[in-house]
N, C-alpha and C positions, 0 to 999 in steps of 0.2 A: 273573799266572798263579797259581793256588792250588797250593801245594805239599802233598803228602801227608806228614803227620806222624804220629808216635805219638799215640794218642788221649789219653794222660794229660796232655799239656801244654795241651789246651783252647785257649781264645782269649786268655787273659790275656797281654798283650805281654811282661811280665817272664818268664813261664813259657815262652812261645814263643821268646824270645831265648835263654834258658838252654838249651832243647832244641836250638836251631839252632846255637848257638855253643860250648857247653861239654859237655853231657851225652854221655858215651861217647867223648870225645876222650882218647886215651891221655896220661896225665900221669906224667912221670918226675921232676919237680921236687919236692924235699922240702918246700919252703915251701908249694907248692900242695897237695900230698898232705896236709900237716898241716891246712891250712885246710878241706879237704873232710872230713877225719876229725872235726874239731871241729864243723863244721856238721851232719854226720850224727849225731853224738852228741846234739846239742841237738834234732835233729829227732825223735828217738825219742818216739813217742806223739803226734806232731803232724804236720801236713801240710807237705810240702816248700815249698809256696808261702808259708807262714807264715815259714819260715826265709829264703827268698829275699827277702821284703819287709823283713826285718830284717838282711840280710847286711851292709850298709854300717855299720849300728849295731854289729854284732859286730866288724867290722874296726876301728872306732874304739875300742871298749871293750877289745878284746884286742890292742892294739898291732900292728895289721895282721897278726895271727896269728903274731907273732914268738915261736916256741916257747922261745927262749933267755931272753927276758924273762918269758914266762908261767911258766916253771919256777921263777922267783925271786919270784913274787908274794907280797906280805906279807899279813898278816891285814887290814890297812887297805885294800889293793887289793881283796881279796875282798869286804869290806863295801861298798866303792864299787860293785863289780859287782852286788851284791845290791840296791842302790838304783837301778840303771840301768833305767829303764822301756823303753829302746829294745831291750833284749835279752830273752831268756827268763830270768827270775830264778828259776832252780831251783838250790837250794843244792848238791845232789848233782852236778848237771851242771857247775856252775862249779868245784867241787872236782875233779871228774874231768878237766876241762880242764887244770888245773895238774898233776895226777898224770900225765896223758897226755903233757904236754910233757916231763916228766922221763923217762918211759918211752921216748918218741920219741927223745930224745938218747942213751939207753942203747942202743937198737937201732942208731942211727947209729954209735956207737962200736964195736959188735960187727960190723956188716956193711959199714961204709964209708958207707952212706947208707940212709935208710928205703926209698927207691926200690928199691935192690938187694935189700933184705929182702922187701918186699911183692911185687915182680914175680917173684921166684923161684918163687912159688906157681903162676904160669902159664907158667913157662919163658920169662920175659921177653917174652912177646907176648900180645896180646889173644885171648881166647876168642871166637870168632865164632859166635853162636847164630843160629838160623834160625826165628824166631817169626813165625807168620802173624797173630796177634792178641795184644792186651794180656793176654787171659785165660790165655795160655800161659806168660807170663813168671813165673818163680818168685819168691818172697820170700826164699828161702834155697836153698842147694845144699850138697852134701857138702863142696865146697871152701870155701864161706863158713863152714860149721861148723868146719872144720879151722883156717882162719885165725883165726876168733874164739877158738877154744880156745888157739891159740898166743899171740895178743895178750894174752889174760887171764893166761896163764902168765907173761908178761913184765911184768905189772903194769898193763896198760891197763884202764880202766873204761868202762862203757856201750858195749861193743863186742860185743854179741850178734850172732848170725848174720845177723839182718835188717839191722842197722846196717852190718855188714861187706859184705853183698851190695849194699846201696845205695851204699856207698863204691866197690865194684868197678865198678858201673854208671856212676857219676858220673865216675870217673877212667879209664874205658876199659879196665879189666882184662877186662871182658866187653862185647861189643857186643850190647846188648839192644834196639836199635832194631828195630822190626818190619820184615820184609822189604820191604814196600811204602812205607816211610818214605824220603823223599829223602836222609836222612842215613845210611841203612844202609850204602851203598857208599862213602860219603865218609869214615867214621871208621875 
């Protein structure tokens, strides 16, 4: 039986699996939230499928997104990452990953967890949208503008409103599955 899905995932099995298993599912685990944050920052200006195809390479290159290790990366490790053809070799994004790991831990120290910090923006529950089609789904909202501004104030890099909104969608802070998608009521 054919399932009705959000149009953006198309037919690519990797994309379909991501849509069906992960996208929009509420994430409260700090390690997973950090992974999505880093993947979203690398995605800026690129397509998400490009990032998904390199996700395992990113996991290996960035010590399974262990922010405690990433925060301590040396210049040698930075140079190693710049030579890694399996990831996006963007100097500013790699530097931002290290900076964001440090800022991430500072948020944890202040709020107890990054999850407690980020989810307070939605009163600890997903925002349920009611989109009829992909064309209605925004790239940013006032809330993503506000979160972006707060993250930047805390030292995070590559966290513009579009990146933040994509992070909110991926981690289930907002349910942006269209209403006729089989996942809409599941997440």
